[in-house]
N, C-alpha and C positions, 0 to 999 in steps of 0.2 A: 509150487502149484497154488493157483488162486482158488479160494473157496467158491462154491456154487452160489449164485445170487439168490437171495431169499425173496419169497413172494411177500410184497407189502401186506401188512395186516389191514383189513378193511376197517374203516372208521365207522363206529356205531355210536349213536347218542346214548349217554347213560340214562338209566331209568330213574331219574330224579322226580320229585313231585312237580317241578316246573315243566319238565318234558312231558310228563303224563297229563298235566293240565293243558298244555299246548295241543296235545293229541286229541283230548276231549273237545277242545275248541274248534277242531277241524283242520289244524295244520297238517300238511302232508309231510310227515317226518321222514318217510322213505325217500322222497324227492330231495330233502335237505341232505340226507346221508349220501345219496347218489352224487350230489354236487360236491360234497366235501371229499369224496373219493376220486374226483377227476384230477388229472394232472394239471399243472399250471397251463400247459398248452391247450388242454381240453377245455379249461375254464375260459381261456381267451377266445377259442373258436366258438364256444357256446354264447359268449357275450357278443361277439361280432355278428352271429346269426340273429340274435335278439334285436340288435340295433338295426340290422338290415330289414328285418320284418317291421320294426317300428316305423322306419322311413317309408317303406312301401305302403303301409296302412295310412300314414299321414298324407302321402301323395294321392292315394285313391280318394281319401276324404276331401282333399282340396279340389280334386277334379270334379267330384260330385257337387261341391259348393259352386264351382265356377260354371258348371253346365246347368245349374238350376234343377238338377234331378233330385227330387225328394221322394223318398220311399218311406212308408210306415210299416211297422211290423205288426 
């Protein structure tokens, strides 16, 4: 009989002085922990979505330049 699969332990950052300093500096440590807990496939999918967004934004920026549309905030 095979043993029941165990639930993987969630990765959490250790509470070191460096980690606490990063937190005080404004780093989103929860986001870092969430990314560390993704599967390899999940990381690849997230990376691919980020690249697709980057290319979309680049394309929109280039269209704006080519059409002479200037907007100010």
